NUKOL-381759 format. One record per residue (C-alpha): x, y, z; residue in three letters. Coordinates in nm, 4 decimals. Layout:
# residues N
X; Y; Z; aa
X; Y; Z; ALA .
...
END
This chain:
# residues 406
X; Y; Z; aa
-3.6026; -5.7821; -1.3111; MET .
-3.6951; -6.0760; -1.0842; SER .
-3.4263; -6.2812; -0.9148; PHE .
-3.4579; -6.6622; -0.9215; ASP .
-3.2203; -6.7897; -0.6539; ILE .
-3.2700; -7.1581; -0.7350; GLU .
-3.1919; -7.1015; -1.1026; ALA .
-2.8800; -6.9084; -1.0015; VAL .
-2.7622; -7.1866; -0.7713; ARG .
-2.8063; -7.4376; -1.0511; ASN .
-2.5538; -7.2365; -1.2530; ASP .
-2.2787; -7.3143; -0.9997; PHE .
-2.1587; -7.6762; -1.0211; PRO .
-1.9814; -7.6637; -0.6858; ILE .
-2.3155; -7.6698; -0.5040; PHE .
-2.3879; -8.0149; -0.6432; GLU .
-2.1520; -8.1668; -0.3852; GLN .
-2.1512; -8.2209; -0.0130; THR .
-1.8697; -8.1382; 0.2266; THR .
-1.8102; -8.3306; 0.5494; ARG .
-2.1216; -8.5250; 0.4498; GLY .
-2.3366; -8.2128; 0.4645; LYS .
-2.4740; -7.9819; 0.1932; PRO .
-2.2159; -7.7168; 0.1159; LEU .
-2.2896; -7.3783; 0.2715; VAL .
-2.0356; -7.1402; 0.1221; PHE .
-2.0038; -6.8117; 0.3123; LEU .
-1.6583; -6.6957; 0.2034; ASP .
-1.7232; -6.5129; -0.1222; SER .
-1.5440; -6.1996; -0.0010; ALA .
-1.2235; -6.4032; -0.0164; ALA .
-1.3016; -6.5644; -0.3521; SER .
-1.6333; -6.6319; -0.5200; ALA .
-1.7476; -6.9523; -0.6867; GLN .
-1.7674; -6.9821; -1.0669; LYS .
-2.0799; -7.0313; -1.2793; PRO .
-2.0899; -7.2684; -1.5751; ARG .
-2.0774; -6.9921; -1.8383; PRO .
-1.7356; -6.8871; -1.7059; VAL .
-1.6044; -7.2421; -1.7040; LEU .
-1.7514; -7.3065; -2.0494; ASP .
-1.5966; -6.9920; -2.1984; ALA .
-1.2507; -7.0876; -2.0773; MET .
-1.2915; -7.4483; -2.1906; TRP .
-1.4094; -7.3351; -2.5338; GLU .
-1.1120; -7.1039; -2.5770; LEU .
-0.8635; -7.3727; -2.4800; TYR .
-1.0243; -7.6394; -2.6965; THR .
-1.1118; -7.4395; -3.0081; THR .
-0.9217; -7.1132; -3.0333; SER .
-0.6212; -7.0902; -2.8035; TYR .
-0.3057; -6.9210; -2.9308; ALA .
-0.0908; -6.6315; -2.8191; ASN .
-0.2473; -6.2943; -2.8830; ILE .
-0.1692; -5.9710; -3.0669; HIS .
0.1251; -6.1184; -3.2573; ARG .
-0.0020; -6.3978; -3.4793; GLY .
-0.1379; -6.3556; -3.8325; VAL .
-0.3002; -6.7000; -3.8346; TYR .
-0.6639; -6.7716; -3.7528; GLU .
-0.6252; -6.9164; -3.4022; LEU .
-0.4257; -6.6160; -3.2877; SER .
-0.6762; -6.3804; -3.4433; GLU .
-0.9645; -6.5568; -3.2654; ARG .
-0.7840; -6.5514; -2.9297; SER .
-0.6968; -6.1862; -2.9746; THR .
-1.0558; -6.1017; -3.0619; ALA .
-1.1878; -6.2847; -2.7543; ALA .
-0.9300; -6.1173; -2.5286; PHE .
-1.0047; -5.7680; -2.6571; GLU .
-1.3793; -5.8349; -2.6451; ALA .
-1.3374; -5.8852; -2.2712; SER .
-1.1633; -5.5500; -2.2453; ARG .
-1.4664; -5.3880; -2.4056; GLU .
-1.6974; -5.5779; -2.1676; LYS .
-1.5016; -5.4403; -1.8710; VAL .
-1.5221; -5.0904; -2.0177; ARG .
-1.9006; -5.1094; -2.0394; ARG .
-1.9297; -5.2798; -1.7004; PHE .
-1.7617; -4.9947; -1.5112; ILE .
-1.8659; -4.7110; -1.7415; GLY .
-1.5176; -4.6206; -1.8643; ALA .
-1.4913; -4.3750; -2.1515; ALA .
-1.2387; -4.5726; -2.3556; ASP .
-1.1239; -4.9352; -2.3693; ALA .
-0.7652; -4.8030; -2.3718; ARG .
-0.8195; -4.7146; -2.0055; GLU .
-0.8628; -5.0830; -1.9099; ILE .
-0.5364; -5.2481; -1.8038; VAL .
-0.5365; -5.6218; -1.7308; PHE .
-0.3258; -5.7202; -1.4303; VAL .
-0.3131; -6.0163; -1.1907; ARG .
-0.5554; -5.8661; -0.9407; GLY .
-0.6361; -5.5669; -0.7228; THR .
-0.3053; -5.6027; -0.5408; THR .
-0.1002; -5.5657; -0.8577; GLU .
-0.3201; -5.2801; -0.9781; ALA .
-0.2513; -5.0802; -0.6616; ILE .
0.1190; -5.1608; -0.6757; ASN .
0.1285; -5.0466; -1.0386; LEU .
-0.0121; -4.7057; -0.9461; VAL .
0.2164; -4.6767; -0.6424; ALA .
0.5278; -4.7630; -0.8452; ALA .
0.4542; -4.5325; -1.1392; THR .
0.1994; -4.2543; -1.0985; PHE .
0.2502; -4.1998; -0.7243; ALA .
0.6281; -4.2391; -0.7255; ARG .
0.6564; -3.9509; -0.9687; ALA .
0.4365; -3.7290; -0.7485; ARG .
0.5327; -3.8144; -0.3913; VAL .
0.8523; -3.6702; -0.2471; GLY .
1.0083; -3.5820; 0.0851; SER .
0.7591; -3.4233; 0.3226; GLY .
0.4563; -3.5187; 0.1117; ASP .
0.1646; -3.7288; 0.2337; GLU .
-0.0531; -4.0171; 0.1121; VAL .
-0.3991; -4.0480; 0.2675; LEU .
-0.5748; -4.3794; 0.3300; ILE .
-0.8368; -4.4980; 0.5823; THR .
-0.8318; -4.7219; 0.8868; HIS .
-1.0443; -4.9871; 0.7162; MET .
-0.8064; -5.0721; 0.4325; GLU .
-0.6989; -5.4172; 0.3206; HIS .
-0.3248; -5.4745; 0.3535; HIS .
-0.2970; -5.4423; -0.0246; SER .
-0.4052; -5.0798; 0.0083; ASN .
-0.1705; -5.0098; 0.3004; ILE .
0.1644; -5.1748; 0.2363; VAL .
0.2320; -5.0335; -0.1152; PRO .
0.1849; -4.6816; 0.0233; TRP .
0.4030; -4.7564; 0.3253; GLN .
0.6818; -4.8717; 0.0964; LEU .
0.6401; -4.5665; -0.1242; LEU .
0.6450; -4.3298; 0.1726; CYS .
0.9517; -4.5010; 0.3191; ASP .
1.1369; -4.4662; -0.0098; GLN .
1.0301; -4.1072; -0.0725; ALA .
1.0589; -3.9719; 0.2805; GLY .
0.6846; -3.9075; 0.2821; ALA .
0.4197; -3.9682; 0.5484; ARG .
0.1231; -4.2044; 0.5444; LEU .
-0.1867; -4.0458; 0.6986; ARG .
-0.4840; -4.2564; 0.8120; VAL .
-0.8428; -4.1328; 0.8373; ALA .
-1.0201; -4.2898; 1.1379; PRO .
-1.3398; -4.4921; 1.1534; ILE .
-1.6074; -4.4810; 1.4225; ASP .
-1.7332; -4.7580; 1.6503; ASP .
-1.9745; -4.8807; 1.3825; ARG .
-1.6992; -4.9058; 1.1224; GLY .
-1.8015; -4.6002; 0.9214; ALA .
-1.5427; -4.3547; 0.7974; LEU .
-1.5291; -4.0271; 0.9909; GLN .
-1.5813; -3.7917; 0.7021; MET .
-1.4867; -3.4751; 0.8876; ASP .
-1.1533; -3.6274; 0.9877; GLU .
-1.0887; -3.7447; 0.6314; PHE .
-1.1464; -3.3908; 0.5088; GLU .
-0.9173; -3.2420; 0.7754; LYS .
-0.6348; -3.4737; 0.6684; LEU .
-0.6356; -3.3385; 0.3118; ILE .
-0.3690; -3.0704; 0.3043; THR .
-0.1390; -2.9115; 0.0451; PRO .
0.1045; -3.1932; 0.1267; ARG .
-0.1438; -3.4654; 0.0232; THR .
-0.0391; -3.6073; -0.3122; LYS .
-0.2777; -3.9028; -0.3379; LEU .
-0.5761; -4.0549; -0.1556; ALA .
-0.6549; -4.4272; -0.1693; ALA .
-0.9470; -4.6033; -0.0073; PHE .
-1.1804; -4.9017; -0.0396; ALA .
-1.5195; -4.8718; -0.2016; HIS .
-1.6336; -5.1512; 0.0311; VAL .
-1.4429; -5.2802; 0.3347; SER .
-1.3608; -5.6492; 0.3123; ASN .
-1.3539; -5.6888; 0.6918; ALA .
-1.6527; -5.4727; 0.7893; LEU .
-1.8728; -5.4512; 0.4810; GLY .
-1.8828; -5.0712; 0.5102; THR .
-1.9750; -4.8995; 0.1836; VAL .
-1.7895; -4.5710; 0.1547; ASN .
-1.9447; -4.2612; -0.0093; PRO .
-1.6906; -4.2644; -0.2902; VAL .
-1.8245; -3.9746; -0.4929; ARG .
-1.8306; -3.7452; -0.1895; GLU .
-1.4794; -3.8505; -0.0877; LEU .
-1.3501; -3.7940; -0.4398; VAL .
-1.5034; -3.4476; -0.4456; GLU .
-1.3319; -3.3602; -0.1155; LEU .
-0.9971; -3.4771; -0.2526; ALA .
-1.0323; -3.3181; -0.5950; HIS .
-1.1272; -2.9857; -0.4366; ARG .
-0.7648; -2.9736; -0.3197; GLU .
-0.6238; -3.1199; -0.6406; GLY .
-0.5611; -3.4648; -0.4895; VAL .
-0.6002; -3.7662; -0.7232; PRO .
-0.7866; -4.0707; -0.5923; VAL .
-0.7453; -4.4468; -0.6262; LEU .
-1.0404; -4.6654; -0.5269; VAL .
-1.0057; -5.0313; -0.4283; ASP .
-1.3226; -5.1765; -0.5781; GLY .
-1.2541; -5.5459; -0.5156; ALA .
-1.5485; -5.5873; -0.2769; GLN .
-1.7836; -5.3521; -0.4614; ALA .
-1.8125; -5.4788; -0.8184; VAL .
-1.9712; -5.8180; -0.7305; PRO .
-2.2517; -5.6472; -0.5381; HIS .
-2.3450; -5.3177; -0.7025; GLN .
-2.3284; -5.1216; -1.0239; ALA .
-2.0123; -4.9125; -1.0623; VAL .
-1.9655; -4.6188; -1.2986; ASP .
-1.6157; -4.4752; -1.2720; VAL .
-1.7107; -4.1573; -1.4542; GLN .
-1.9948; -4.0936; -1.2140; GLU .
-1.7703; -4.1666; -0.9144; LEU .
-1.5151; -3.9234; -1.0524; GLY .
-1.2065; -4.1084; -0.9279; CYS .
-0.8734; -4.1272; -1.1096; ASP .
-0.8056; -4.5001; -1.0712; PHE .
-1.0312; -4.7957; -0.9903; TYR .
-0.9049; -5.1491; -0.9238; ALA .
-1.0772; -5.4860; -0.8887; PHE .
-1.0177; -5.8603; -0.9135; SER .
-1.1804; -6.1209; -1.1345; SER .
-1.1927; -6.3969; -0.8747; HIS .
-1.4271; -6.2013; -0.6455; LYS .
-1.6498; -6.1277; -0.9463; LEU .
-1.7247; -6.4980; -1.0153; PHE .
-1.4402; -6.5135; -1.2663; GLY .
-1.1051; -6.6970; -1.2538; PRO .
-0.8208; -6.6072; -1.0211; SER .
-0.4974; -6.4488; -1.1396; GLY .
-0.6719; -6.1731; -1.3371; VAL .
-0.7655; -5.8210; -1.2384; GLY .
-0.8324; -5.4769; -1.3765; VAL .
-0.6835; -5.1350; -1.3297; LEU .
-0.8920; -4.8580; -1.4763; TRP .
-0.7167; -4.5242; -1.5018; GLY .
-0.7888; -4.1996; -1.6748; ARG .
-0.6188; -4.2019; -2.0137; ALA .
-0.4210; -3.8859; -1.9416; GLU .
-0.2728; -4.0464; -1.6295; HIS .
-0.1908; -4.3762; -1.7988; LEU .
-0.0263; -4.2034; -2.0930; GLU .
0.1965; -4.0002; -1.8603; ALA .
0.2952; -4.2959; -1.6413; MET .
0.6157; -4.4924; -1.7091; PRO .
0.5990; -4.8697; -1.7657; PRO .
0.5602; -5.0896; -1.4602; TYR .
0.7155; -5.4070; -1.6041; GLN .
0.9166; -5.4511; -1.9198; SER .
0.9458; -5.7178; -2.1874; GLY .
0.7330; -5.8285; -2.4773; GLY .
0.4099; -5.6579; -2.5844; GLU .
0.4761; -5.3365; -2.3886; MET .
0.7364; -5.2173; -2.6385; VAL .
0.6929; -5.0481; -2.9730; LEU .
1.0558; -5.0634; -3.0838; THR .
1.3686; -5.2165; -2.9291; VAL .
1.7316; -5.1552; -3.0087; SER .
2.0453; -5.1826; -2.8001; PHE .
2.0551; -4.8042; -2.7877; GLU .
1.6939; -4.7298; -2.6976; LYS .
1.3454; -4.8794; -2.6647; SER .
1.0111; -4.7072; -2.7074; THR .
0.6826; -4.7999; -2.5467; TRP .
0.3591; -4.9301; -2.6899; ASN .
0.0360; -4.7335; -2.6613; ASP .
-0.1900; -4.7716; -2.3583; ILE .
-0.3079; -5.0094; -2.2267; PRO .
-0.0446; -5.2407; -2.3769; HIS .
0.2358; -5.0362; -2.2224; LYS .
0.1360; -5.1937; -1.8894; PHE .
0.0753; -5.5505; -2.0120; GLU .
0.4230; -5.6976; -2.0478; ALA .
0.4504; -6.0624; -2.1455; GLY .
0.1891; -6.3222; -2.2312; THR .
-0.1205; -6.2613; -2.0178; PRO .
-0.3673; -6.5098; -1.8752; ASP .
-0.5641; -6.5174; -2.1988; ILE .
-0.8271; -6.7684; -2.0892; ALA .
-0.8566; -6.5915; -1.7541; GLY .
-0.9398; -6.2630; -1.9220; VAL .
-1.1950; -6.4411; -2.1421; VAL .
-1.3396; -6.5972; -1.8251; GLY .
-1.3659; -6.2531; -1.6668; LEU .
-1.5583; -6.1330; -1.9692; GLY .
-1.7959; -6.4288; -1.9323; ALA .
-1.8416; -6.3506; -1.5622; ALA .
-1.9369; -5.9942; -1.6496; ILE .
-2.1849; -6.1232; -1.9076; ASP .
-2.3326; -6.3554; -1.6465; TYR .
-2.3694; -6.0890; -1.3788; LEU .
-2.5124; -5.8267; -1.6112; THR .
-2.7501; -6.0882; -1.7486; GLY .
-2.8907; -6.1382; -1.3991; LEU .
-2.9216; -5.7626; -1.3559; GLY .
-2.7042; -5.5856; -1.1031; LEU .
-2.9991; -5.3983; -0.9549; ASP .
-3.1768; -5.7285; -0.8942; ALA .
-2.8623; -5.8769; -0.7387; VAL .
-2.8163; -5.5741; -0.5126; THR .
-3.1772; -5.5825; -0.3964; THR .
-3.1653; -5.9555; -0.3282; TYR .
-2.8402; -5.9331; -0.1331; GLU .
-2.9654; -5.6421; 0.0784; ARG .
-3.2692; -5.8441; 0.1788; THR .
-3.0484; -6.1430; 0.2608; LEU .
-2.8072; -5.9251; 0.4590; LEU .
-3.0951; -5.7855; 0.6655; ASP .
-3.2173; -6.1390; 0.7356; TYR .
-2.8705; -6.2535; 0.8374; ALA .
-2.8035; -5.9463; 1.0524; THR .
-3.1226; -5.9938; 1.2537; HIS .
-3.0518; -6.3672; 1.2919; ALA .
-2.7002; -6.3133; 1.4253; LEU .
-2.8008; -6.0249; 1.6522; GLU .
-3.0359; -6.2658; 1.8297; ALA .
-2.7538; -6.5025; 1.9304; ILE .
-2.6447; -6.4465; 2.2933; PRO .
-2.2782; -6.3531; 2.3306; GLY .
-2.2304; -6.2700; 1.9626; LEU .
-2.0828; -5.9303; 1.8806; ARG .
-2.1200; -5.7984; 1.5285; LEU .
-1.8154; -5.5974; 1.4224; ILE .
-1.9016; -5.3531; 1.1490; GLY .
-2.2523; -5.2098; 1.1789; THR .
-2.2250; -4.9054; 0.9534; ALA .
-2.5572; -4.7823; 0.8137; PRO .
-2.4447; -4.8554; 0.4565; HIS .
-2.3083; -5.2072; 0.4183; LYS .
-2.2464; -5.4771; 0.1619; ALA .
-2.3105; -5.8446; 0.2350; ALA .
-2.0317; -5.8998; 0.4904; VAL .
-2.0909; -6.0066; 0.8516; LEU .
-1.7892; -6.0119; 1.0822; SER .
-1.8413; -6.1214; 1.4397; PHE .
-1.6862; -6.2542; 1.7578; ALA .
-1.8408; -6.5113; 1.9906; LEU .
-1.7734; -6.4651; 2.3610; ASP .
-1.5284; -6.7176; 2.5030; GLY .
-1.4547; -6.8903; 2.1703; VAL .
-1.1596; -6.8201; 1.9436; HIS .
-1.2674; -6.7472; 1.5849; PRO .
-1.0509; -7.0328; 1.4532; HIS .
-1.2383; -7.2775; 1.6784; ASP .
-1.5670; -7.1394; 1.5508; VAL .
-1.4530; -7.1900; 1.1926; GLY .
-1.3335; -7.5439; 1.2585; THR .
-1.6609; -7.6528; 1.4152; ILE .
-1.8666; -7.4866; 1.1433; LEU .
-1.6601; -7.6720; 0.8837; ASP .
-1.7729; -8.0002; 1.0377; ARG .
-2.1281; -7.8863; 0.9658; GLU .
-2.0448; -7.8187; 0.6008; GLY .
-2.0255; -7.4415; 0.6512; ILE .
-1.7331; -7.2486; 0.5020; ALA .
-1.6540; -6.9177; 0.6717; VAL .
-1.3356; -6.7132; 0.6936; ARG .
-1.1577; -6.6684; 1.0251; THR .
-0.8607; -6.4467; 1.1063; GLY .
-0.7701; -6.0846; 1.0493; HIS .
-0.8812; -6.0862; 0.6827; HIS .
-0.5674; -5.8991; 0.5727; CYS .
-0.6961; -5.6048; 0.7754; ALA .
-0.5004; -5.6188; 1.1011; GLN .
-0.5469; -5.2468; 1.1802; PRO .
-0.9247; -5.3057; 1.1746; VAL .
-0.8868; -5.5850; 1.4296; MET .
-0.6770; -5.3583; 1.6506; GLU .
-0.9365; -5.0813; 1.6205; ARG .
-1.2069; -5.3105; 1.7577; PHE .
-0.9878; -5.4791; 2.0167; GLY .
-1.0052; -5.8327; 1.8800; VAL .
-0.7293; -6.0637; 1.7503; PRO .
-0.9528; -6.1938; 1.4726; ALA .
-1.3137; -6.2342; 1.3678; THR .
-1.5370; -6.4876; 1.2005; VAL .
-1.6514; -6.3501; 0.8660; ARG .
-1.9572; -6.4763; 0.6826; ALA .
-1.9766; -6.3112; 0.3417; SER .
-2.2834; -6.3532; 0.1250; LEU .
-2.3188; -6.3583; -0.2520; ALA .
-2.5876; -6.3919; -0.5140; LEU .
-2.6004; -6.7725; -0.4759; TYR .
-2.6706; -6.7757; -0.1010; ASN .
-3.0154; -6.8394; 0.0466; ARG .
-3.1884; -6.7797; 0.3781; GLU .
-3.1361; -7.1497; 0.4460; SER .
-2.7601; -7.0849; 0.4396; ASP .
-2.8076; -6.8255; 0.7127; VAL .
-3.0246; -7.0692; 0.9090; ASP .
-2.7493; -7.3304; 0.8792; ALA .
-2.4958; -7.0777; 1.0109; LEU .
-2.7157; -7.0000; 1.3102; VAL .
-2.7589; -7.3724; 1.3834; SER .
-2.3839; -7.4210; 1.3460; GLY .
-2.3157; -7.1450; 1.5971; LEU .
-2.5533; -7.3131; 1.8390; GLN .
-2.3422; -7.6259; 1.7952; ARG .
-2.0325; -7.4194; 1.8767; VAL .
-2.2022; -7.3042; 2.1965; ARG .
-2.2785; -7.6644; 2.2917; GLU .
-1.9148; -7.7658; 2.2448; VAL .
-1.7867; -7.4766; 2.4576; PHE .
-2.0614; -7.4817; 2.7201; ARG .
END
């Protein structure tokens, strides 16, 4: 399937504007991606023609909203290759998905003297929930190291799996380095010792095809807003046998089957984990985002982004005094770097004046910054709507930074 970048850009209304008087160059999709018209239209249509609360109403509007909401669940199931739509739990984002697993599945398994295994490249959302769990349970958090290129040291990961390991959790793709982890191989190492695995897929699903059954993991989490959908919506996929055994995470409406003052019983999965009125339009928007991305063809998107990443990598490597941080052999479209003698926040501020949006800071991955001996980095993250001209603008902007700090 061919990839028409100009047609894709025309689908995103935000690129019709200028910023600081310059054409918008948006290089911060790893933080949150822009939204195509089909997503905006789907949400607008729901709100203007069909909106009502779901699952409870017997009238037509409620039935239409419920149908649209559950259609999105089926779209997610197909998108990630899940066996059953009951395994798709809608949450607020990757962060809540990980917290849900930590507070239910892991809490029942992890006790005093046990261990949880993560990696050095994790986002804070895949560190702090496990720290809290370990503190409460008297367990230990173990961290698999990464090498100087930002790749996981597989032999060290394997050594850290012991009879005390009760769960492993790691990113599919690092948000700060772009490293793509060999998930299937890591899962096999963990499962060989009976260790269940959670995968943070927030940075993977916008860039490559994901099949949870092929990966073999036990849980997979991702966010809508990085997948060109609305914010405030995310997905936890879990194996049905795990979800059925897990206690509720939050309580209230929808997650109950019966309620009395003496005892309450829980709804079936996935509703057991979906207390209260959800972001109905947000879930519909996520479904539209999945339709949009699959319509483009994920293989075509992946191929295009790899070519663009190669172009950008070579362009940045040619800039004197620029240090790329994260040069693993398998990467997604993330470029983190430091510029000698210039604080990343100053770089970001000057680039903004040129109409270029990049992320600066520790990217919710402070241990990664410590590993590479920097307080922060500049991160340019690419997506399916970026062009080589965006990379050229970034290079010109960095030359402007050099002129200011000469």
